[in-house]
MARMARMI-778300 format. One record per residue (C-alpha): residue in three letters; x, y, z. Coordinates in pm, whole numbers, padded with zeros to 5 digits, always signed. Layout:
<drennus>
AlaXYZ;...
</drennus>
This chain:
<drennus>
Unk-00815-07500+05792;Unk-00836-07152+05706;Unk-00485-06951+05786;Unk-00439-06695+06039;Unk-00393-06456+05774;Unk-00660-06497+05614;Unk-00856-06491+05936;Unk-00717-06146+06015;Unk-00861-06044+05690;Unk-01178-06216+05729;Unk-01206-06042+06091;Unk-01095-05661+05969;Unk-01380-05756+05684;Unk-01653-05809+05932;Unk-01506-05525+06192;Unk-01502-05246+05948;Unk-01794-05367+05728;Unk-01616-05301+05385;Unk-01883-05512+05180;Unk-01811-05841+04985;Unk-01451-05783+04945;Unk-01134-05568+05098;Unk-01057-05253+05037;Unk-00686-05344+05131;Unk-00434-05607+05109;Unk-00254-05746+05406;Unk+00111-05683+05448;Unk+00097-05326+05363;Unk+00337-05089+05509;Unk+00387-04729+05559;Unk+00647-04471+05696;Unk+00597-04503+06092;Unk+00666-04133+06111;Unk+00336-04051+05925;Unk+00534-03861+05652;Unk+00393-03889+05303;Unk+00656-04062+05033;Unk+00843-03837+04772;Unk+00645-03769+04481;Unk+00708-04034+04214;Unk+00689-04094+03853;Unk+00341-04307+03804;Unk+00270-04564+03577;Unk-00118-04633+03487;Unk-00255-04934+03299;Unk-00577-04951+03127;Unk-00713-05262+02992;Unk-01020-05288+02744;Unk-01172-05603+02805;Unk-01324-05799+02506;Unk-01070-05734+02255;Unk-01147-05376+02098;Unk-01133-05304+01708;Unk-00839-05127+01693;Unk-00916-05074+01289;Unk-01197-04859+01401;Unk-01064-04694+01673;Unk-00710-04532+01501;Unk-00869-04587+01143;Unk-00609-04643+00885;Unk-00812-04427+00631;Unk-00524-04366+00405;Unk-00501-04745+00326;Unk-00774-04814+00034;Unk-00798-05180+00150;Unk-00970-05076+00471;Unk-01247-04948+00313;Unk-01266-05294+00102;Unk-01277-05507+00369;Unk-01538-05286+00563;Unk-01790-05189+00322;Unk-02083-05123+00594;Unk-01880-05033+00928;Unk-01601-04834+00760;Unk-01529-04536+00920;Unk-01597-04218+00649;Unk-01283-04009+00534;Unk-01198-03702+00716;Unk-01468-03465+00614;Unk-01436-03189+00879;Unk-01772-03279+00992;Unk-01872-03486+01316;Unk-01895-03834+01126;Unk-01593-03844+00950;Unk-01250-03986+01103;Unk-01052-03726+01306;Unk-00750-03673+01085;Unk-00399-03747+01273;Unk-00133-03765+01019;Unk-00270-03818+00648;Unk-00294-04207+00677;Unk-00444-04263+01054;Unk-00740-04117+01224;Unk-00921-04109+01555;Unk-01287-04260+01567;Unk-01507-03916+01577;Unk-01607-04079+01940;Unk-01223-04012+02061;Unk-01250-03618+01963;Unk-01178-03547+02380;Unk-00830-03704+02300;Unk-00766-03475+01988;Unk-00623-03186+02207;Unk-00357-03446+02361;Unk-00244-03561+02058;Unk-00170-03191+01901;Unk+00001-03090+02242;Unk+00217-03411+02191;Unk+00125-03586+02508;Unk-00053-03893+02330;Unk+00115-04131+02119;Unk-00030-04418+01935;Unk+00148-04746+01878;Unk+00010-04984+01574;Unk-00021-05333+01452;Unk+00082-05441+01834;Unk+00005-05718+01995;Unk+00117-06062+02136;Unk+00336-06312+01959;Unk+00088-06597+02090;Unk-00172-06667+01825;Unk-00431-06768+02065;Unk-00806-06610+01995;Unk-00939-06713+02352;Unk-01022-06395+02538;Unk-00956-06573+02919;Unk-00595-06701+02745;Unk-00490-06388+02560;Unk-00566-06157+02863;Unk-00391-06414+03120;Unk-00063-06399+02897;Unk-00099-05979+02835;Unk-00131-05998+03246;Unk+00128-06205+03332;Unk+00349-06074+03021;Unk+00443-06398+02967;Unk+00259-06498+02659;Unk+00216-06866+02566;Unk+00311-06941+02904;Unk+00016-07021+03160;Unk+00260-07118+03453;Unk+00319-06788+03533;Unk+00139-06706+03914;Unk+00228-06313+03904;Unk+00192-06024+03677;Unk+00403-05833+03508;Unk+00292-05528+03678;Unk+00356-05618+04010;Unk+00701-05787+03891;Unk+00779-05391+03771;Unk+00781-05248+04092;Unk+01159-05189+04265;Unk+01257-05332+04573;Unk+01171-05062+04883;Unk+01242-05092+05263;Unk+00891-04917+05331;Unk+00672-04898+05066;Unk+00332-04713+05086;Unk+00010-04897+05145;Unk-00098-04739+04837;Unk+00200-04783+04589;Unk+00026-05034+04396;Unk-00348-04990+04348;Unk-00562-05230+04161;Unk-00909-05039+04081;Unk-01173-05284+04189;Unk-01300-05536+04456;Unk-01000-05760+04376;Unk-00689-05724+04276;Unk-00640-05794+03883;Unk-00459-06022+03773;Unk-00132-05796+03631;Unk-00095-05700+04018;Unk-00041-06051+04181;Unk+00251-06074+04299;Unk+00521-06027+04622;Unk+00457-05707+04613;Unk+00177-05515+04854;Unk-00121-05416+04620;Unk-00427-05244+04739;Unk-00763-05341+04636;Unk-00995-05057+04621;Unk-01344-05001+04506;Unk-01483-04635+04616;Unk-01285-04451+04837;Unk-01603-04320+04984;Unk-01767-04617+05077;Unk-01476-04718+05294;Unk-01582-04666+05679;Unk-01488-04790+06010;Unk-01852-04879+06159;Unk-01702-04968+06545;Unk-01420-04740+06665;Unk-01417-04906+06982;Unk-01418-05249+06828;Unk-01158-05176+06577;Unk-00923-05025+06867;Unk-00990-05348+07069;Unk-00876-05582+06758;Unk-00540-05375+06717;Unk-00459-05396+07076;Unk-00546-05758+07077;Unk-00304-05845+06761;Unk-00062-05615+06840;Unk+00063-05827+07163;Unk+00045-06188+06992;Unk+00347-06325+07015;Unk+00317-06472+06682;Unk+00538-06248+06500;Unk+00384-06292+06145;Unk+00074-06255+06265;Unk+00162-05938+06480;Unk+00306-05773+06219;Unk+00038-05861+05952;Unk-00220-05715+06198;Unk-00016-05367+06210;Unk+00078-05319+05863;Unk-00266-05371+05799;Unk-00420-05094+06026;Unk-00144-04871+05899;Unk-00311-04923+05573;Unk-00664-04855+05705;Unk-00577-04503+05855;Unk-00413-04394+05526;Unk-00732-04482+05339;Unk-00914-04298+05616;Unk-00690-04012+05549;Unk-00688-03987+05210;Unk-01116-04034+05230;Unk-01128-03717+05489;Unk-01014-03465+05197;Unk-01287-03356+04996;Unk-01215-03376+04616;Unk-01290-03127+04329;Unk-01164-03226+03981;Unk-00955-02958+03868;Unk-00955-02765+03561;Unk-01352-02810+03531;Unk-01265-03149+03450;Unk-01568-03377+03388;Unk-01528-03760+03428;Unk-01808-03941+03277;Unk-02091-04160+03441;Unk-01987-04508+03495;Unk-01750-04718+03658;Unk-01421-04634+03424;Unk-01464-04232+03476;Unk-01490-04329+03855;Unk-01214-04530+03850;Unk-00999-04291+03682;Unk-01088-04062+03942;Unk-00987-04254+04218;Unk-00645-04311+04070;Unk-00638-03933+04022;Unk-00744-03849+04398;Unk-00508-04076+04520;Unk-00212-03926+04294;Unk-00300-03556+04465;Unk-00310-03714+04829;Unk+00059-03719+04736;Unk+00101-04098+04947;Unk+00287-04267+04739;Unk+00148-04403+04447;Unk+00385-04584+04167;Unk+00113-04807+03992;Unk-00249-04810+03911;Unk-00452-05042+03718;Unk-00815-05014+03589;Unk-01004-05177+03323;Unk-01334-05151+03086;Unk-01525-05406+02899;Unk-01738-05451+02659;Unk-01555-05478+02368;Unk-01596-05809+02179;Unk-01806-05661+01935;Unk-01939-05949+01692;Unk-02296-05826+01628;Unk-02387-05455+01577;Unk-02074-05299+01632;Unk-02200-04982+01451;Unk-02554-04825+01415;Unk-02735-04680+01153;Unk-02415-04535+01062;Unk-02031-04615+01159;Unk-02001-04358+01381;Unk-02285-04460+01574;Unk-02379-04781+01829;Unk-02251-04946+02067;Unk-01867-04940+01970;Unk-01889-04546+01979;Unk-02106-04540+02290;Unk-01786-04745+02462;Unk-01516-04531+02296;Unk-01634-04206+02375;Unk-01716-04326+02744;Unk-01309-04456+02672;Unk-01185-04111+02534;Unk-01381-03883+02755;Unk-01277-04063+03059;Unk-00888-04047+02930;Unk-00920-03670+02868;Unk-01090-03598+03220;Unk-00804-03785+03382;Unk-00549-03564+03197;Unk-00715-03264+03210;Unk-00765-03299+03585;Unk-00430-03369+03683;Unk-00305-03079+03485;Unk+00082-03045+03574;Unk+00073-03316+03762;Unk+00059-03536+03440;Unk+00448-03452+03414;Unk+00479-03715+03653;Unk+00256-03976+03474;Unk+00176-04193+03214;Unk-00081-04402+03101;Unk-00104-04663+02877;Unk-00393-04856+02729;Unk-00387-05228+02606;Unk-00623-05493+02495;Unk-00599-05874+02418;Unk-00621-05898+02037;Unk-00725-05720+01766;Unk-01033-05780+01538;Unk-01090-05933+01175;Unk-00999-05700+00912;Unk-01273-05801+00731;Unk-01600-05770+00890;Unk-01873-06030+00920;Unk-02239-06052+00840;Unk-02371-05935+01125;Unk-02210-05592+01088;Unk-01935-05700+01345;Unk-01585-05810+01357;Unk-01485-06179+01480;Unk-01121-06233+01711;Unk-00847-06106+01536;Unk-00457-06050+01632;Unk-00270-05713+01593;Unk-00427-05407+01809;Unk-00361-05050+01869;Unk-00197-04880+02237;Unk-00222-04564+02336;Unk+00054-04397+02593;Unk-00072-04058+02736;Unk+00154-03820+02969;Unk+00332-03536+03024;Unk+00666-03726+02932;Unk+00521-03905+02603;Unk+00706-03812+02270;Unk+00327-03792+02148;Unk+00187-03652+01839;Unk+00292-03939+01629;Unk+00181-04294+01548;Unk+00477-04555+01642;Unk+00529-04926+01516;Unk+00547-05066+01143;Unk+00230-05056+00948;Unk+00214-05407+00784;Unk-00084-05335+00543;Unk-00470-05490+00470;Unk-00375-05619+00156;Unk-00471-06012+00129;Unk-00100-06143+00164;Unk-00027-05853+00424;Unk-00292-06000+00656;Unk-00241-06237+00913;Unk-00346-06599+00863;Unk-00559-06439+00550;Unk-00754-06250+00828;Unk-00603-06035+01060;Unk-00380-05729+01127;Unk-00040-05868+01158;Unk+00181-05809+01459;Unk+00470-05598+01405;Unk+00520-05494+01769;Unk+00528-05713+02038;Unk+00350-05534+02346;Unk+00597-05621+02577;Unk+00856-05365+02361;Unk+00614-05076+02472;Unk+00559-05203+02834;Unk+00933-05249+02899;Unk+01020-04899+02740;Unk+00771-04773+03027;Unk+00856-05026+03258;Unk+01248-04860+03255;Unk+01155-04512+03175;Unk+00890-04398+03381;Unk+00952-04665+03703;Unk+01323-04694+03671;Unk+01344-05103+03655;Unk+01573-05165+03399;Unk+01556-05523+03526;Unk+01341-05619+03267;Unk+01429-05979+03225;Unk+01270-06072+03545;Unk+00979-05840+03438;Unk+00932-06005+03126;Unk+01070-06329+03155;Unk+01214-06529+02793;Unk+01149-06173+02667;Unk+01479-06055+02413;Unk+01391-05711+02426;Unk+01437-05497+02107;Unk+01546-05089+02020;Unk+01297-04843+02226;Unk+01086-04643+02012;Unk+01171-04348+02180;Unk+00793-04317+02352;Unk+00907-04127+02623;Unk+01141-03766+02681;
</drennus>
C-alpha cells in the first residue's frame, strides 16, 4: 500500500500538472514570515558522466610521454593558434575548446587538480559514479550522498536550500536533508488555483500531524518556486549560455541564486564522455570530445560571467567517475582508466595554478601499466570545499572512513 506521504506527492502532481516527475520534494520548510534567508556561501557540483578523458582536457604537453602514448589523438603543443593547446604554466594546457575558461584562469578564479580520483579500482561506470556520489568508495551500502550530508543542520531551512537540476534528485543529494528537484522553473504552473486551495485547506485540518506538516511544507515550497518563476530573468554582463540541457541547468542555478531564497548547494551533470571510439575528428582539436568540451567550457564561463560579483559567494567544482587510458586504442579513442582532473571555479578560489602531484606517464609510473595514477583522493578536494564553503567541519560524517590529509589551499 502506498504511504500517505507518497499519496500527497502524487496528488500534488495531478493537481498542478507538473509532468512526469515533481518539481519539489516534500518536507521543504521555509521561513513563516516570508522573509528571504540571509545570503550564504554556495557550493555547486557538476558531474561529467561517462568518464571524461582528463589527459585531453588539461593536456600535459610538457610530458613527452603524452605524445608517445597518443600518436593520433594528442593535442598539438601550444602554437598560438586555434588548434594548439592553450598553455597554462609551461607543462599543462587547456584543450582549445575550453578557450572560454582561460580568462578565469588569468584572473585566478579557476584552479585545476590533477591526477585526482577514487582509490577504488573499479572500471564500472555505475559503481564508480555511485562511489563518488555517495562519497564512500568501495562501499555499496551507503544510502545517502555526500552533498546531502554536507549540509549543516538548520531549524528553518529554505525549500531551495539544496537543488538538484533534473526530474529527480541526484544520488549525491539523497538523504535526510530536504532537497528540491527542478527540471525547468519556467515549466512550473498551477493549472487550477481553486483545486489547489481546496487541497491545502483539507490537508491543513487533518488530525494526522505528519500529513499536516508534510502538506504545509509542500505548499510552502510551491509558493516559493512560483515566486522565483514570476521574476523575469535576463543573464547579466552579456553572458550567453550554450544551447542544451547543461547550459539551461546552469542558468537555472544562476536564477535561483539571484533570487536570494537561500540556496546553499546545487547539482547538475552533463553526459556523453565515454569516448571509446572517435574521440577526436579529422584533427585532435575536432570531433566528439571537442564539441562536448565547448559546451562544457562555454557553460561554465557563461555562468561565472552572469554571476559577476556574486561569484564571491560561489564555488563550483567538477568531477567525473574516473579517467581514461593513457594510451589511445585502435579506434581513435580511449578506454576506462583511473585518475582524472577536477576544476574549481569561484571568487574565493586560489586559482591560476595546477594542484596535485603529477605522477608521470612513463610505463613504470602508470597505474597497472595503463592509466594515470591517482595521487589525490577526490575526497581531499571535496572535504576542503565542504569545510571552507559550507562551514561544515564534521568531515568524518560527510566522508565516513576517510582520513583527511592536509588541505591543498584551494580556497582563500
